C-alpha positions in Angstrom: -68.1 110.3 -2.3 -70.0 111.0 0.7 -72.1 107.4 0.7 -70.9 105.6 3.7 -72.8 102.5 2.8 -72.0 101.5 -0.9 -69.5 98.6 -0.8 -69.6 97.3 -4.4 -69.6 99.6 -7.6 -70.0 97.7 -10.8 -69.2 99.9 -14.1 -68.5 96.9 -16.3 -68.8 97.8 -20.3 -69.5 101.3 -20.0 -67.2 103.9 -21.9 -65.2 105.1 -18.9 -61.6 106.2 -20.0 -58.5 107.4 -18.3 -60.0 111.1 -17.6 -63.1 109.4 -15.7 -61.2 107.0 -14.2 -59.0 109.8 -12.5 -62.1 111.5 -11.2 -62.9 108.2 -9.7 -59.6 107.7 -8.0 -60.2 111.5 -6.5 -63.3 110.0 -4.8 -61.5 106.8 -3.6 -59.1 109.1 -1.4 -62.0 109.9 0.9 -64.6 107.2 0.4 -64.8 105.0 3.6 -66.9 102.5 2.6 -66.4 101.1 -1.1 -64.6 97.5 -0.7 -65.2 96.4 -4.6 -65.1 98.4 -7.6 -65.7 96.6 -11.1 -64.2 98.3 -14.3 -64.3 95.4 -16.6 -64.4 96.3 -20.1 -63.9 100.3 -20.5 -61.0 101.8 -22.0 -58.7 102.3 -19.2 -55.0 102.5 -20.0 -52.1 103.8 -18.3 -52.8 107.1 -16.5 -56.0 106.0 -15.4 -54.7 102.6 -13.9 -52.0 104.6 -12.3 -54.4 106.9 -10.7 -56.6 104.1 -9.3 -53.5 102.5 -7.7 -52.3 106.0 -6.3 -55.3 106.4 -4.8 -55.6 103.1 -3.0 -52.5 103.8 -1.1 -54.6 106.3 0.6 -57.9 104.6 0.6 -58.3 102.4 3.4 -61.3 100.0 2.2 -60.6 98.9 -1.0 -59.8 95.3 -1.2 -61.0 94.1 -4.5 -60.2 95.9 -7.9 -61.1 94.4 -11.3 -60.0 95.9 -14.3 -60.2 92.9 -16.8 -60.2 93.7 -20.4 -58.9 97.4 -20.5 -56.1 98.6 -22.6 -53.6 97.9 -20.0 -49.9 97.0 -21.4 -46.5 96.7 -19.9 -46.0 100.4 -19.3 -49.3 100.5 -16.9 -47.9 97.2 -15.7 -44.9 98.7 -14.4 -46.5 101.9 -13.2 -48.9 99.7 -11.1 -46.1 97.5 -9.8 -44.4 100.2 -8.0 -47.8 101.4 -6.2 -48.0 97.8 -5.4 -45.2 97.7 -3.4 -46.5 100.1 -0.6 -50.5 99.3 -1.0 -51.5 98.2 2.3 -55.3 97.4 1.7 -55.6 95.6 -1.7 -56.3 91.6 -1.2 -57.5 91.0 -4.6 -56.3 92.0 -8.1 -58.2 90.8 -11.4 -56.2 92.0 -14.4 -57.5 89.4 -17.0 -57.8 90.2 -20.6 -55.0 92.6 -21.0 -51.7 92.4 -22.4 -48.8 92.8 -20.0 -46.6 90.0 -21.4 -43.5 88.9 -19.9 -42.3 92.2 -19.1 -45.2 93.6 -17.1 -45.2 90.2 -15.1 -41.9 90.6 -14.4 -42.6 94.2 -12.8 -45.6 92.6 -10.9 -43.2 90.3 -9.7 -40.8 92.8 -8.2 -44.0 94.5 -6.4 -45.0 91.1 -5.0 -41.7 90.8 -3.0 -42.5 93.7 -0.9 -46.2 93.7 -1.1 -47.8 92.5 2.4 -51.6 92.2 1.6 -52.5 90.6 -1.9 -53.6 87.2 -1.6 -55.4 86.6 -5.0 -53.9 87.5 -8.2 -55.4 86.8 -11.6 -53.4 87.5 -14.5 -55.4 85.1 -16.9 -55.2 86.0 -20.9 -52.2 88.3 -20.5 -49.7 86.4 -23.1 -47.5 85.6 -20.4 -44.7 82.9 -21.1 -41.6 81.5 -19.8 -40.0 84.5 -18.3 -42.9 86.2 -16.7 -44.5 82.8 -15.3 -40.9 82.0 -13.6 -40.4 85.4 -11.9 -43.9 85.5 -10.6 -43.5 81.9 -8.9 -40.0 83.0 -7.7 -41.5 86.2 -6.4 -44.2 84.3 -4.5 -41.7 82.4 -2.8 -40.3 85.6 -1.1 -44.0 87.1 -0.8 -45.7 85.2 2.4 -49.4 86.5 1.5 -50.0 85.3 -2.0 -52.2 82.0 -1.8 -53.8 82.1 -5.1 -52.6 82.7 -8.4 -54.3 82.5 -12.0 -52.4 82.1 -15.0 -55.2 80.8 -17.2 -55.1 81.0 -21.0 -51.6 82.4 -21.4 -48.2 81.1 -23.2 -47.3 78.5 -20.6 -45.8 75.2 -22.4 -43.7 72.3 -21.0 -40.6 74.3 -20.7 -41.9 76.9 -18.6 -43.9 74.6 -16.5 -40.6 72.8 -15.9 -38.9 75.7 -14.5 -42.1 77.0 -12.6 -42.1 73.4 -11.0 -38.6 73.9 -9.9 -39.9 77.2 -7.9 -42.8 75.4 -6.5 -40.5 72.9 -4.6 -39.5 75.6 -2.3 -42.7 77.8 -2.0 -44.4 77.8 1.3 -47.6 79.7 0.6 -49.4 79.3 -2.9 -52.4 76.8 -2.2 -54.4 77.4 -5.4 -52.4 77.5 -9.0 -54.3 77.8 -12.0 -52.9 76.9 -15.1 -56.2 76.0 -17.5 -56.1 76.8 -21.2 -52.5 76.7 -21.8 -50.4 74.4 -23.7 -49.0 71.8 -21.3 -48.4 68.2 -22.1 -46.7 65.4 -20.8 -43.3 66.6 -19.3 -44.7 69.9 -17.9 -47.9 68.0 -16.0 -45.4 65.1 -14.7 -42.9 68.0 -13.5 -45.7 69.8 -11.6 -47.1 66.5 -9.8 -43.6 65.7 -9.0 -42.7 69.1 -7.6 -46.2 69.1 -5.5 -45.1 66.0 -3.6 -42.2 67.9 -2.6 -44.3 70.9 -2.0 -46.4 70.5 0.9 -48.7 73.6 0.7 -50.6 73.3 -2.9 -53.9 71.7 -2.6 -55.4 72.8 -5.9 -54.2 72.4 -9.4 -56.2 73.2 -12.4 -54.9 71.8 -15.7 -58.4 72.3 -17.6 -57.9 72.5 -21.2 -54.4 71.7 -21.7 -52.7 69.0 -24.3 -53.1 66.4 -21.5 -53.4 62.7 -23.0 -53.5 59.0 -22.0 -49.6 59.1 -21.8 -49.4 62.2 -19.8 -52.2 60.9 -17.1 -50.3 57.5 -16.7 -47.5 59.5 -15.8 -49.4 61.8 -13.2 -51.2 58.5 -11.9 -48.1 57.4 -10.9 -47.0 60.6 -8.9 -50.5 60.8 -7.5 -49.8 57.5 -5.8 -47.2 59.2 -3.3 -48.6 62.7 -3.6 -49.6 63.7 0.0 -51.3 67.4 -0.1 -53.5 67.7 -3.5 -57.2 67.6 -2.8 -58.6 69.0 -5.9 -57.2 68.2 -9.4 -59.2 69.5 -12.5 -58.3 67.7 -15.8 -61.6 69.1 -17.5 -61.3 69.5 -21.1 -58.2 67.2 -22.2 -57.9 64.0 -24.3 -58.1 61.4 -21.8 -59.6 58.2 -22.8 -59.2 54.7 -22.0 -55.8 54.1 -20.6 -55.8 57.6 -19.1 -58.9 56.8 -16.8 -57.6 53.2 -16.2 -54.5 54.6 -14.8 -56.1 57.2 -12.5 -58.2 54.4 -11.3 -55.1 52.6 -10.0 -53.8 55.9 -8.5 -56.9 56.5 -6.5 -56.8 53.1 -5.0 -53.8 54.2 -2.9 -54.1 58.0 -3.1 -55.5 58.9 0.2 -56.0 62.8 0.2 -57.6 63.8 -3.2 -61.2 64.6 -2.6 -62.3 66.4 -5.6 -61.8 65.2 -9.0 -62.8 66.7 -12.2 -62.9 64.5 -15.6 -65.7 66.3 -17.6 -65.3 66.9 -21.1 -63.1 64.0 -21.9 -63.5 60.6 -23.9 -64.5 58.5 -21.0 -67.0 55.7 -21.9 -68.6 52.7 -20.0 -65.3 50.6 -19.5 -63.6 53.3 -18.0 -66.7 54.3 -15.7 -66.5 50.7 -14.7 -62.9 51.2 -13.8 -63.6 54.1 -11.8 -66.5 52.3 -10.0 -64.3 49.6 -8.7 -62.4 52.8 -7.1 -65.3 54.0 -5.4 -65.8 50.4 -3.5 -62.5 51.0 -1.6 -61.7 54.7 -1.5 -62.9 56.4 1.2 -61.8 59.9 0.6 -63.3 61.0 -2.9 -66.2 63.0 -2.1 -66.8 64.8 -5.5 -66.8 63.3 -9.3 -67.5 65.3 -12.1 -67.7 63.2 -15.1 -69.8 65.9 -17.0 -69.6 65.6 -21.0 -68.2 62.2 -21.5 -69.7 58.9 -23.1 -70.3 56.5 -20.2 -74.1 55.8 -21.2 -76.3 53.1 -19.6 -73.7 50.8 -19.1 -71.3 53.3 -17.2 -74.2 54.3 -14.9 -75.1 51.0 -14.1 -71.3 50.4 -13.2 -71.1 53.4 -10.8 -74.9 52.6 -9.2 -73.5 49.5 -8.4 -70.3 50.8 -6.7 -72.5 53.5 -4.6 -74.1 50.6 -3.1 -71.0 50.1 -0.9 -69.3 53.6 -1.1 -69.7 55.7 1.8 -67.8 59.1 0.8 -69.0 60.3 -2.2 -71.7 63.2 -1.9 -71.6 64.6 -5.2 -71.6 63.1 -8.5 -72.1 65.2 -11.9 -72.9 62.9 -14.9 -74.6 65.5 -17.2 -74.3 65.1 -21.0 -73.1 61.1 -20.8 -76.3 59.8 -23.1 -78.0 58.2 -19.9 -81.5 57.1 -20.9 -84.1 55.5 -18.4 -82.3 52.4 -17.8 -79.0 54.4 -16.6 -81.5 56.4 -14.3 -83.1 53.3 -13.1 -79.9 51.8 -11.9 -79.0 55.0 -10.2 -82.2 55.0 -8.5 -81.8 51.7 -7.2 -78.6 52.9 -5.4 -80.4 56.0 -3.9 -82.7 53.5 -2.0 -79.7 51.9 0.0 -77.1 54.5 0.0 -76.8 56.9 2.6 -74.1 59.1 1.4 -75.0 61.5 -1.9 -76.5 64.7 -1.4 -76.3 66.0 -4.7 -77.0 64.0 -8.1 -76.7 66.0 -11.4 -78.2 64.2 -14.6 -79.0 67.1 -16.8 -78.8 66.8 -20.5 -79.2 63.4 -20.8 -82.1 61.5 -22.5 -84.3 60.4 -19.4 -87.8 60.5 -19.8 -90.9 59.8 -17.7 -90.1 55.7 -16.6 -86.3 57.1 -15.4 -88.2 59.8 -13.3 -90.5 57.2 -11.9 -87.7 55.0 -11.0 -86.1 58.1 -9.2 -89.2 59.2 -7.6 -89.5 55.8 -6.1 -86.1 55.8 -4.7 -87.0 59.5 -3.4 -89.7 57.5 -1.2 -87.0 55.7 1.1 -83.6 57.9 0.5 -82.9 59.9 3.3 -79.7 62.0 2.4 -80.3 63.4 -1.2 -81.1 67.2 -0.9 -80.2 68.5 -4.7 -81.6 66.4 -8.0 -81.1 68.1 -11.2 -82.6 66.6 -14.1 -82.8 69.7 -16.4 -82.5 69.6 -20.3 -84.2 65.7 -20.5 -87.3 64.5 -21.7 -89.4 64.5 -18.4 -92.8 65.1 -18.9 -96.5 64.9 -17.3 -96.1 61.8 -15.4 -92.4 62.1 -14.5 -92.9 65.4 -13.3 -96.0 64.4 -11.1 -94.6 61.7 -9.7 -91.4 63.5 -8.5 -93.6 66.1 -6.9 -95.6 63.7 -5.0 -92.4 61.7 -4.2 -91.2 64.8 -2.7 -94.3 65.1 -0.4 -92.9 61.7 1.3 -89.0 62.3 1.1 -88.0 64.4 4.2 -84.5 65.7 2.8 -84.9 67.0 -0.7 -84.9 70.6 -1.0 -83.9 71.6 -4.4 -85.5 69.9 -7.7 -84.3 71.4 -11.1 -86.5 70.7 -14.0 -85.4 73.2 -16.4 -85.8 72.7 -19.9 -87.9 69.4 -19.9 -91.3 68.6 -21.5 -93.2 70.6 -19.2 -96.2 72.5 -20.3 -99.0 74.5 -18.6 -101.2 70.8 -17.9 -98.2 69.3 -16.4 -97.6 72.7 -14.5 -101.3 72.5 -13.1 -101.1 68.8 -11.5 -97.6 69.6 -10.3 -98.9 72.9 -8.5 -101.9 70.4 -7.0 -99.1 68.2 -5.5 -96.9 71.2 -4.2 -99.9 72.8 -2.1 -99.1 70.0 0.5 -95.4 69.4 -0.2 -93.6 70.1 3.2 -89.7 70.2 2.2 -89.2 71.4 -1.2 -87.6 75.2 -1.0 -85.9 75.6 -4.4 -88.0 74.6 -7.7 -86.4 75.3 -11.1 -88.9 75.3 -14.0 -86.7 77.6 -16.5 -87.5 77.4 -19.8 -90.7 74.8 -19.4 -92.9 76.5 -22.1 -95.0 77.7 -19.1 -97.5 80.0 -20.1 -100.0 82.3 -18.2 -102.4 79.3 -17.4 -99.1 77.5 -16.0 -98.2 80.8 -14.1 -101.8 81.1 -12.5 -101.8 77.3 -11.2 -98.6 77.9 -9.5 -99.8 81.1 -8.2 -102.8 79.2 -6.4 -100.0 76.9 -4.8 -98.2 79.8 -3.4 -101.1 80.8 -1.5 -101.2 77.6 0.7 -97.6 76.3 0.1 -95.5 77.2 3.4 -91.9 75.7 2.3 -91.2 77.3 -1.1 -88.5 79.9 -0.9 -87.6 80.2 -4.4 -89.2 79.8 -7.8 -87.4 80.0 -10.9 -89.7 80.8 -14.0 -87.1 82.4 -16.5 -87.4 81.8 -20.0 -91.0 80.8 -20.3 -93.8 82.9 -21.9 -95.4 84.3 -19.1 -97.2 87.8 -20.1 -99.2 90.3 -18.2 -102.0 88.0 -17.1 -99.6 85.6 -15.3 -97.8 88.3 -13.8 -100.7 89.4 -12.2 -101.9 86.1 -10.9 -98.0 85.7 -9.1 -98.7 89.1 -7.7 -102.0 88.3 -6.2 -100.5 85.3 -4.5 -97.7 87.4 -3.1 -100.0 89.5 -1.1 -100.8 86.1 1.3 -97.9 84.0 0.7 -95.2 84.2 3.6 -92.4 82.1 2.5 -91.4 83.2 -0.9 -88.2 85.0 -0.8 -86.8 85.0 -4.6 -88.9 84.8 -7.5 -87.0 84.9 -11.0 -89.2 85.9 -13.8 -86.3 86.7 -16.2 -86.6 86.5 -19.9 -90.7 86.2 -20.0 -93.1 88.7 -21.9 -94.4 90.8 -19.1 -95.3 94.1 -20.0 -96.1 97.0 -18.3 -99.1 96.0 -16.6 -97.5 92.9 -15.2 -94.9 95.0 -13.7 -97.1 97.2 -12.2 -99.2 94.8 -10.4 -96.3 93.1 -8.9 -95.1 96.6 -7.9 -98.1 97.1 -6.2 -97.7 93.9 -4.1 -94.4 94.9 -3.2 -95.8 97.6 -1.1 -97.4 95.1 1.4 -95.6 92.0 0.9 -93.0 91.6 3.6 -91.2 88.3 2.5 -89.7 88.7 -0.9 -86.3 90.1 -0.6 -85.1 89.2 -4.6 -87.1 89.9 -7.9 -85.6 89.3 -11.0 -87.5 91.2 -13.9 -84.8 91.7 -16.8 -85.2 91.0 -20.2 -89.0 91.5 -20.5 -91.0 94.2 -22.2 -91.0 96.9 -19.5 -91.7 100.3 -20.8 -92.3 103.7 -19.6 -94.8 103.2 -17.0 -93.7 99.7 -16.0 -90.1 100.8 -15.3 -91.3 103.8 -12.8 -93.8 101.5 -10.9 -91.0 99.6 -8.8 -89.6 102.9 -8.1 -92.9 103.7 -6.4 -93.1 100.4 -4.6 -89.4 101.0 -3.3 -90.6 104.2 -1.7 -92.6 101.9 1.1 -91.4 98.5 1.0 -89.5 97.1 3.8 -88.0 93.8 2.9 -86.9 93.7 -0.9 -82.9 93.7 -0.9 -82.2 92.7 -4.8 -83.9 94.4 -7.8 -82.6 93.1 -11.5 -84.1 95.0 -14.0 -81.3 94.6 -16.4 -82.0 94.8 -20.6 -85.3 96.4 -20.3 -86.2 100.0 -21.2 -84.8 102.0 -18.6 -83.6 105.0 -19.8 -82.7 108.6 -17.9 -86.5 109.3 -16.8 -86.6 105.8 -15.1 -83.2 106.0 -13.4 -84.4 109.3 -11.9 -87.7 108.0 -10.3 -85.5 105.0 -9.1 -83.0 107.5 -7.8 -86.0 109.5 -5.8 -87.0 106.4 -4.4 -83.2 105.3 -3.0 -83.2 108.6 -1.3 -85.6 107.0 1.6 -85.4 103.4 1.0 -84.0 101.5 3.8 -84.0 98.0 2.7 -82.6 97.3 -1.2 -79.2 96.6 -1.0 -78.7 95.5 -4.6 -79.7 97.3 -7.9 -78.5 95.9 -11.2 -79.6 98.1 -14.1 -77.0 97.1 -16.8 -78.1 96.5 -20.1 -80.2 99.7 -20.2 -79.9 103.0 -22.0 -79.1 105.1 -18.8 -76.8 108.0 -20.1 -75.1 110.8 -17.9 -78.3 112.5 -16.5 -79.8 109.3 -15.2 -76.4 108.6 -13.7 -76.0 111.9 -12.0 -79.4 111.2 -10.5 -78.4 107.9 -9.0 -75.1 109.3 -7.9 -77.3 112.1 -6.1 -79.4 109.7 -4.3 -76.3 107.7 -3.0 -75.1 110.5 -0.8 -78.0 110.1 1.6 -79.0 106.4 1.0 -78.0 104.5 4.1 -78.7 100.8 2.9 -77.3 100.0 -0.9 -74.1 98.3 -0.9 -74.1 97.1 -4.8 -75.2 99.3 -7.9 -74.4 97.5 -11.1 -74.7 100.0 -14.4 -72.8 98.0 -16.8 -73.1 99.3 -20.3 -74.2 96.2 -22.2 -76.1 93.2 -21.7 -73.5 90.2 -21.5 -74.6 87.9 -18.9 -78.3 86.7 -18.5 -78.4 86.2 -14.5 
């Protein structure tokens, strides 16, 4: 590996087995730039893992190694632990979705006792139980570097946690412990919180998706009354209802440290929201409250709105999926007219229509703090969308408006585009999944010709075809502010991509272009490669899940030999074979700009 600039290499979801991993390991011994290597979901076992770790002893730059979802079991873990004892560079090791079990965890524990660099260890989804968990925590008592330990989704139950809690009492470095998706109930939760009262370091505790019910929360709440260090507590996806929420509310009246509380995906209703609202009237520390996926409805929203009229600390409130309708939105809007603290309000996936949007629009005219408003997945249509944009013309702080998946169609977008022509503050607009076709894209393109503030436009998951893409390309020839354009999952073919590519030859502001999951064929795939030969500003290009085969990869490789700007190229989910990979590898020998290359083998994540 002679390239001296590539810092991140993503090879997730390919068929890299032990012999190919050994070749990578040899390259690592002389590479002087790579700091992140992602080998998730290949078929790497004992020999490949050992080769990588041994190579990292010699390599002086690799700090993050991701080897999730491979074929790594106890024997590989034990060999790896030997290498870790002397490794002096790796700070983050992600080994999720393997099968190391208690014996593998014990071997790693031995390594931790002498390792002097590892700060983050992720062993989630590894069948680790009582003995493995205990030895890891005891080892971290000796190790003075490890600060983050992730044991999500293992075989951890109450008896394991009780032993773990004892170890935590003397631990002096661990600040973040993730025990989500285990089977921790009443006794385990109580001992953890009591231990954290003695431990003065642990600040973040994640107990998402365990067996925590109201009686557990009541005991936890008692401990929280005297806890002086926890700042973040995640109780997402448990079975907390009326009594549990009431108990937490009582604890928060005296707790003076907790700043972030996640109660999403529980069974909290209007009366529990009322109890929490009483807390907000006097608590001066909580800054983030997440009640996503509960049952608070309009009455709960009203109660929280009343509390927010006097609360001076809460900046982030998430109320998505709570059956809030227009009346609840109106109550929250009334709060925004007087409260000068909230910066982020998330109301996605409720039943808010045009009337609720209009009320929020009125609030925006006088509100001086809100920067992000998320109304995605509601029922906002023509009138609501228009009034929101017009209000944001008057409002001087709102920079991000998310209207993803509402009842917005081409006629709505045309009116919205007119309002945007004079808007002087919105920088991020999300119209993902809004039934926008070519006419809507053409209207937005007219806006881009005169708007001087919009930097990010998300038009993903719509029905924009070649004509819409051509109109946007024409606007980009004169637009001087847009830096991110997301056209993921539309109906753009070769003609549209060629028009966008032609624009890239002269546009001097766009830095990120996302074209994944369209209908880009042979000619369209080669067009961006030609543009890259002269473009001086684009830093991120995403072409995942199109028809980029070896010949298109070769064209991109040729462009990379002279391109001086592109830092991130994502080609995963295509059908690039060995010849295409070889061409890209050859280009990287002389390319001095690219830092991240992802050639993942199959499409798993859309974005």
